[in-house]
N, C-alpha and C positions, 0 to 999 in steps of 0.2 A: 826606954834610955834613961839613965839615972839621973838625978836632980842636977847632981853637979857638973854632968856633961852638958844638960840645957843649959844651965847657968853660965857655962864658960862659952857654949855657942853664941849665947844672945849677948854677950859681952863682945866675944869678938866682931860679930854682925854689927853692932853698935859702933865701934871704933871704926870699921871698914867703911861705914855709912856716915860717920864725922868726916873722914877722910876724902870720899866721895863729894860731900858736899863742897870740899874746900879746893878741890879738884874743878868743880864747876865755876866756883868764886875765880880761881885761877885761869880757867880755860877764859871766862869773861874779860878779865884783865888783859889776857894776851890778844884779843882780838886786835887791837889796834898796834901790837908790838910786832918783833919779827916771827915770821912765820912758823920757823922751829919750835917754838915755844908754845904756840898754839897747837900744832902736831902733837907734842909731846903732854902737854895735860889733858887734850881730848883722849889720847891711847891710852894715858894712864888711867884715866875715868872709867874707860871701858872694860880696862882690866879689873878694877876694883869692882864696877858694877857686876861682872860675873861673878868674882868671888863672892860678894854677897849673896848672889843668887843661889851659888853652889854651898857655901857655907850653912845659909841659913833655911835652905831647900824652901826658898820662896818665891819662883819664878812665877808660879801663879798669881801670889797676891801682887808683884810686881805688873804683871799684865794687867791685873783687874783695875789697878788704879790708872794704868795708862788707858785702857777701854773704859774708864768711866769718867773721863777727860774729853769732852767734846774735841778741843782742840788738838790733844796728841793724839787721840782716834782718827781724826781725818788725815793728821801728818803721817800716820802710821799707813794708812790706806794710800796715799798719793806715793808715798816710798816704794810700797808694794807693786803699785802701778808701774811706775820706772822700772822696777825689777822684772816684771813683766815684759815691759817693753823691749828687752833685750831679746826675746824670744822671736819677735819679727823685724829686728833691725835690719835695714838694707844695707849696712857696714859690715865690716869684719868682727868677729865674736871678740878680738881683742879690744877694738874700738869702742863697741857696745859696751863693754865691762868698764873700760876708762870712763865712759859716759856713765854709767850708772854709779862709779866711784864718787863722781864729783856731786853726788845730792847726799852724801853721807849723813850732813847735819838734819835732813829731815828724820833720821831715825835718832840722832843725837837729842832732839827735841824730846820726845816722849820716854827717852830712857832717862836722861836728866831730870826729868819732870816726876817720874815713878817715884824718885828718892827725896825730890826736895819738901822741907819741912816749914811750918810755918815761921816766917821772920828771915829765912834766907833768901826770897826774892829780891830784899832790899839790898842785901850783900851782894848779891850777884848784880844788880844795877851800878852799885858803887864801885864794884870790880870793874866794869867796864869804864865808867868814869875816870879812875884813877889811872887806867890804862891809857885812857885817851889823852889824858892831860899830859902825861910823861911824853905821848907821840907830839902833842902840841907845843909842848917845850923846846923838843927837838926842832922842831920846824921854825921856831923864831930864831935859834940858832942857825939854822939853815939859811934862812932870809938875810941874817946879817954876816954870813960868809964865816961862822964859825965852827960849822959842821958840813960835811958833803953831802949834797943833795940826795933827795929819794930818786932810786933809778938813773942819777946824773942829770937831772934835768927838773926837778920839782921841789920846792919846800914845803912838803907833806909828811914828815914824820918818816916812818919805817915802810909805807905803803904808797900806792898811787894815790893822785890827788881825788880821783872818782869816789872812792869810799871814804876816803877822811873827812871830804866835804859834807857828805849825807851825815856821818856819824857827827860830826860838829853841828850841824843845823839843829840835828834832832836833841844833842845835848842841852843847847840853848834853851830850848824850848821846855826841856825836863825841868832845866835849873830853874826857869822862870816859876814853872808851877810850884816847883819843892820851895821855892824862895817864899811864893806867894803865900804857902800855906804852912810851912815850919818857920815860925817866928822866932825861934833860938839862932837858926844858922841863916837867916834869912840874907844879911850881907854878904855871907860867905858864896851863896846860891847867884844871886846877883853880880858878884864882883867876876865870877866864873864865867857868867853868862857874857858879860862885857868882852872880857879878856877872849874868849872864843869868837864873839862875834867880831871883834877887828879881826882877827886872824883868819877868819873865813871871808871877809869883804876887802881886804887889802894886802892879803899875803898867797891865801890858796886859790889856785885855778880849778876847782870842778865846778863846771856849770850848773851838775845835777844840783850840787848844794845850794847854790844861790837859788833854784827854782824851789828846793823842800823849804828852805827858809821863809820864801816868800809866802807859802801856801800854809806853813805853820803858824807863822806871824799873825795869819788871818784867822787861822783855827783859835789859837789862844784870846784874840781881841774878842771875836764874837762870842768865844764860851763864858769869859768873863764880863762882857759888857752889852751882849744880844747886838741890838740895832744899830746904838751908839757906837759899839766897838767898830762895826762895818764902815761908818761914817767916818771915825776918827783913821782906821786902817786907810781907806782910799786918800785921806790927807797925807797920812806919813810916809805912805808907798810912794807917792807921787813924787813927794820932797826927795825923799830917800834915794829914788831911782835919778834925779837929777843931780844931787849932789854925787853919788857915785860916779855917774857917768863923767863928771867933771873932774872929779879928785882919786879916783881908783882907776889907775891904770890896767890893773889885772882885770876888774870887772868889766871896763869898757872892751878890753882886747877879746877876751873870752867869750863872755856873754852875746854882745853884739857883733863885733867884726867876725869873730871867729864863726860863730852860728849862721850868720849872712852867706859868708864864703862858703860854707858846705852845703848850704841848702842850693847856690848857684852853680858849685861844682856837680851835684847831683842831678839837677837838671839838664846840663850841658850833657853829661856821658851817665845813663843812666846804667850802663852796664859797668860801669866802675864797682871795683871790690874793696876800695879802700876801706881799711879800718874804722876811719873815722867818721866816715860818710854815713850816716847812721840812716837817713831817708833811702838809700840805694839799698842797704841791707835790709830795712825793712819791706821795700818793693819787692826783691827778689825772694825773702821769707814767704810773703803771701802768694807769689806764684807758685812755689813750693807746695803751700797749702792747697790751693785749688786744685792739685793733682790727686791729692788722698787726704781730704779733710775729717775723714770720719775716724782712721786708725792712725795715721801717721804715717810715719817712713820708722819708727822704732829708736829706743834710746839709744845714744851717741851717734845718731846719723846725720845730723845737720851739716857737718863739714863734708860728709861726702855729696849729699844732695844740693848744698850750695854750689859745690864745683862743678857738679854735672850741669845746673841749669845757667849760672854765670860765667864759668871759666875761670873764675877767680877764687881764692880760697878765704875763708872767715870759719873761725871755730865757733861762732854765736852771731846772733843778731842785732846784739847790745838790746832786746826785749824779752824779757823773760816768757810773757804770755805766748810771744810769736814761736819762742824755742819750744814750748811744751806742747803747743799745738802743732808743729812741725813733726815732733816726734813721738807723742802719745795722742794725737788726734783730739778730737773735740771730746773725748771722755776724760783725757788728762787735764784738759783746760778746764773742764767743768770743776775736778777734784781742787786743781788750784784755786780757783775763783771761790768754791765752796769753803775751803780751808781757812781764807782771809775773811769771807764772810762769817763764818762762824767765831773767829776771833771777834769781829765788830759786832756781833750781836752779844756774846759773851761779856764784852766789856761794860756793858752798863751793869753787871752785877757787881763791878770791882769797885771796892773804897777809892774815897777821895784822897789824894788826887792821882791814884793809881789810874783811875777811868780815864781822867785827860790825858795823861801820858801816853797810856793805851791807844787812844785814838789818834795821837801824834805819830806815835810810831808807826801805825800801819798805814796814815798817810803819806808820811815819808817812805816807808818801804814799797808801797805801790807805786808811787811817783818815781822813785827809782827803778823800779822794776819795769817801767814803761820805757825806761831810758838804758837799762841796762839788764843782764842776765844774772839777775841779782842771787838766786838761791844757786845756781850751778856755780858762780864765783867763790872761792875757798872763804875770803875775809867777811863777804857781805853774808853768804850763805851762814857762816857762824852767827854774826849780828844779829839775823834772824832766829835761828834757835834757840841764843842765848837770852835775847829779850823777851821771847815768848815765852819762855822757862820762867823769867823775873815777874813777868805780869800776870800770867794766867796759870800757874803751877802753886802759887802762894796768894791769898787773899787777905794779907795782913797788909795795912796801908803803911806807905813809906815814911809817914811822918808822923809824929806823936800829938794825939788828941787832947 
């Protein structure tokens, strides 16, 4: 090939890679924004990724980079397992295919990571932060009545209160660490943490977010102050709980009253398939697992199997680990847990404060996964993929040293 053609191809590939990197940032920013933006940015990224491979003839190099990263390798293996699960699904081929499509984020993770270059992980995180700030500002306008409520019922920006609250809890934690280590923008990060904290505790209605915040606060204090942090946390948590119970109607109603009511309803009628009754969903999911714990019932089969065993309809059990076990058996559950374990294990090699933020991200995501079908759900699935790319595909610190 002539030297001029090689140079032109390299320049074209370089421009495409830059475009792909900005699309990753745009996708991250779109997580908390309207869903069509997220679909558009991720769709465009996939097109550009294919063009990079075709114009540069380097699909082999991209795959080599994916396989060389422990996190992206396991993510790809899990995605392949879900694809394979369609072959023994107990439901229709269409339902199995629809179920498989809901896990596309597990493929986005390695594809995006294969193009990420040094310094871009920070930009991906800041994209997510900016997008959530926009959604948070909208939630404040919704709260005071100057904007329509999300889905007509809640002040949580563009999406449900469930992912919104978890994102906010994680960002409060991440901004605290960034403020702790980034002296030049310390006040900005602390101010953002305070604004988001008020929003989470007094405006938002996501119970998962309350629990995530409580666990991340403990993680922050122990990480920074060891044993003294634990003592301080117990004191502060006790005082905070009492004050919130007294002065935050949202906190009192959602976390205390409604949780107690759901548990009581689940005990009264264990066959209820109500969407909100997580104890009932989990109990019925375990009954399904007992029938076939080794291989499960195949990708996309949960709705069919749940209706068969309970007579009620539910698309997921609000628990990612149970959902994976129902559909892919013990092997699929192992791959999911191994993916999270790999991320935890490799986090210790990340620079500070990325390491601490990675621990907090995993704690938030795992807790969220125990209460929701996090990877299957579109918004939370993209949150998992994009933050994993930001943290585990770039080894450069997010603060200047």
